[in-house]
Each structure stands twice: as structure tokens, then as C-alpha cells.
C-alpha positions as CSV (number, residue, x, y, z in Angstrom):
1,M,0.1,-0.1,0.0
2,E,2.8,2.1,0.9
3,E,4.5,1.7,-2.2
4,A,1.4,2.3,-4.4
5,R,0.9,5.8,-2.6
6,R,4.4,6.5,-3.2
7,S,3.8,5.9,-7.0
8,V,0.8,8.0,-6.9
9,D,2.9,10.9,-5.5
10,E,5.7,10.6,-8.0
11,L,3.2,10.6,-10.7
12,G,1.6,13.8,-9.5
13,A,4.9,15.5,-8.9
14,F,5.8,14.6,-12.6
15,F,2.3,16.0,-13.9
16,R,2.9,19.0,-11.8
17,S,6.5,19.6,-13.1
18,L,5.1,19.7,-16.9
19,S,4.5,23.1,-18.6
20,G,0.8,24.2,-18.8
21,P,0.3,23.1,-22.6
22,D,1.9,19.6,-22.0
23,R,-0.4,19.2,-18.6
24,I,-3.6,20.0,-20.4
25,A,-2.5,17.8,-23.7
26,A,-1.5,14.8,-21.4
27,G,-4.8,15.1,-19.4
28,A,-7.2,15.7,-22.0
29,S,-5.6,12.8,-23.7
30,M,-6.1,10.7,-20.7
31,L,-9.7,11.7,-20.6
32,A,-10.4,11.1,-24.0
33,I,-8.9,7.3,-23.3
34,A,-11.7,7.3,-20.2
35,T,-14.4,8.2,-22.7
36,L,-13.7,4.8,-24.5
37,A,-15.9,3.3,-21.5
38,L,-18.7,5.1,-22.4
39,P,-21.1,4.2,-25.5
40,W,-19.8,5.8,-28.8
41,R,-22.1,4.1,-31.3
42,W,-25.7,3.1,-31.3
43,T,-27.2,0.8,-33.9
44,K,-30.5,-0.8,-34.3
45,L,-29.0,-4.2,-34.0
46,D,-26.3,-4.0,-31.4
47,D,-28.0,-1.2,-29.4
48,D,-25.0,0.7,-27.5
49,I,-21.6,-0.2,-28.6
50,I,-19.0,1.1,-26.2
51,G,-15.7,3.0,-27.5
52,L,-13.2,0.4,-26.7
53,V,-14.9,-1.9,-29.4
54,S,-15.9,1.0,-31.6
55,A,-13.2,3.4,-31.3
56,F,-10.2,1.5,-30.2
57,P,-7.9,3.8,-32.7
58,A,-8.8,6.8,-30.6
59,G,-7.4,5.4,-27.4
60,I,-4.2,4.2,-29.3
61,L,-3.6,7.8,-30.9
62,A,-4.7,9.5,-27.3
63,A,-2.0,7.1,-25.7
64,G,0.4,8.1,-28.1
65,T,-0.2,11.8,-27.3
66,A,0.2,11.3,-23.6
67,G,3.2,8.9,-24.1
68,L,4.9,11.5,-26.1
69,V,4.7,14.1,-23.5
70,Y,6.0,11.7,-20.9
71,V,9.0,10.7,-23.2
72,R,9.6,14.3,-24.0
73,A,9.6,15.6,-20.4
74,R,11.9,13.0,-19.4
75,R,14.5,13.6,-22.4
76,A,16.9,16.3,-21.9
77,N,18.1,16.2,-25.6
78,A,16.7,19.4,-27.1
79,S,17.1,18.5,-30.9
80,L,15.2,15.3,-29.9
81,A,12.4,17.5,-28.2
82,A,11.3,19.4,-31.2
83,T,10.8,16.2,-33.2
84,L,8.9,14.7,-30.4
85,K,6.8,17.8,-30.3
86,L,5.8,17.6,-33.8
87,L,5.0,13.8,-33.4
88,Q,2.7,14.8,-30.3
89,L,1.1,17.6,-32.7
90,G,0.9,14.6,-35.2
91,C,-1.0,12.1,-32.8
92,S,-3.3,14.9,-31.7
93,L,-4.2,15.9,-35.2
94,A,-4.8,12.2,-36.1
95,L,-7.1,11.8,-33.3
96,V,-9.2,14.9,-34.3
97,V,-9.3,13.5,-37.7
98,F,-10.4,10.0,-36.5
99,C,-13.1,11.5,-34.3
100,A,-14.6,13.6,-37.4
101,A,-14.3,10.6,-39.7
102,F,-15.9,8.3,-37.0
103,F,-19.0,10.8,-36.9
104,R,-19.6,10.5,-40.7
105,A,-18.8,6.8,-40.7
106,V,-21.3,5.7,-38.1
107,T,-24.2,8.0,-39.0
108,D,-26.7,6.2,-41.0
109,E,-30.1,7.8,-41.7
110,R,-32.4,6.3,-44.1
111,I,-35.5,7.9,-45.5
112,L,-38.4,5.9,-45.9
113,R,-41.2,7.0,-48.1
114,G,-44.6,6.0,-48.3
115,A,-48.3,7.3,-48.6
116,G,-46.6,10.6,-49.8
117,R,-44.6,11.5,-46.9
118,G,-41.2,10.6,-45.8
119,V,-40.0,9.2,-42.4
120,T,-36.4,9.5,-41.1
121,S,-35.3,6.1,-39.8
122,V,-31.8,6.0,-37.8
123,I,-30.1,2.8,-38.4
124,S,-26.8,4.1,-36.8
125,S,-25.7,7.1,-34.8
126,A,-22.8,8.5,-32.5
127,Q,-23.4,8.5,-28.8
128,P,-22.3,11.0,-26.0
129,G,-18.7,9.0,-25.7
130,A,-17.9,10.0,-29.1
131,Y,-18.8,13.6,-28.5
132,L,-16.7,14.0,-25.2
133,G,-14.0,12.2,-27.0
134,A,-13.9,14.6,-29.8
135,V,-14.1,17.7,-27.2
136,F,-11.0,16.3,-25.4
137,A,-9.1,15.4,-28.7
138,L,-9.5,18.9,-29.8
139,V,-8.4,20.2,-26.5
140,A,-5.4,17.9,-26.9
141,L,-4.8,19.4,-30.3
142,L,-4.8,22.9,-29.3
143,A,-2.6,22.2,-26.2
144,S,-0.2,20.2,-28.2
145,A,-0.2,22.9,-30.8
146,A,0.7,25.6,-28.1
147,A,3.5,23.0,-26.8
148,A,4.9,22.9,-30.5
149,L,5.2,26.7,-30.3
150,N,6.3,27.2,-26.8
151,R,10.2,27.3,-26.9
152,Q,10.9,27.0,-23.2
153,S,9.1,23.6,-22.8
154,R,11.2,20.4,-23.3
């Protein structure tokens, strides 16, 4: 129990040592990973589908962003830090692009026509987890862009 507490304290100290944009990028990425436990997609056949099943690439990209923040903060090499910042920005951008493509791919509405009227039938749609994931992805992207422009952060 004492070792677990010490590990949590060390992780908290590491998180506090990060620059503001890095702290926000890492936090938003971890929150995006947490949203994978929520429903991301609804279909008529399967009902709710959690994000871990339907949007696992979002978890990989968000973990990549958070991991690059960690690696860059632990490295002292300035030339490598610039490359890692760009990779972090790329992971965050890919996460936003994935979320946008996810909305387009899962939304399926059909218009049924009959008796001179059209009725819209929803076959598949995005759920709250997808919207929260997209918000956290956008926050991570903006924070990663700020970190990439910040010359003082490692």
C-alpha cells in the first residue's frame, strides 16, 4: 500500500512539473481514453457499443499523445524534443481527424417514403462518448499546438 501511494505521489509530482500546454495535452488525452468506457455508437441491431470496441484507434492515438508528452519531459536532448513535439502534434491531429471521420462513418439515416410522406429512420448514430472524445481530442490538439510553439518547454 505504501509503495502504491509513493508511486501516485511521484506521478503527481511529474504531472505538476510539466508545462501548462503539456499538462493540458496529457490530461485531455487521458480523458479521451477514459471516454472509451462510454457508448460511442448506437445501432439498431447491437444497441449501444462502447468506445473500446468501436473506436479503439482513438485510444491508441490518445495514448500516443500522452506517451510522447512523458517521453519528451523525461528527455533532456533539445534536438529530439523538437521532433517529439511534432510527433505529439501529429498524434493529436490524427485523433481529431479520426473522431471527425468516426461521426461521418457511424451516422446512417434512411428516409422511408410511403403514402406521400417521408419518415427518417435512424440505423446508426454517434453517442455521448464520441462527442466527449472529440472535445477532449480537440483540447489535446490545441494544447499540443501550444506546446509545439512554446520554445521553453522540453
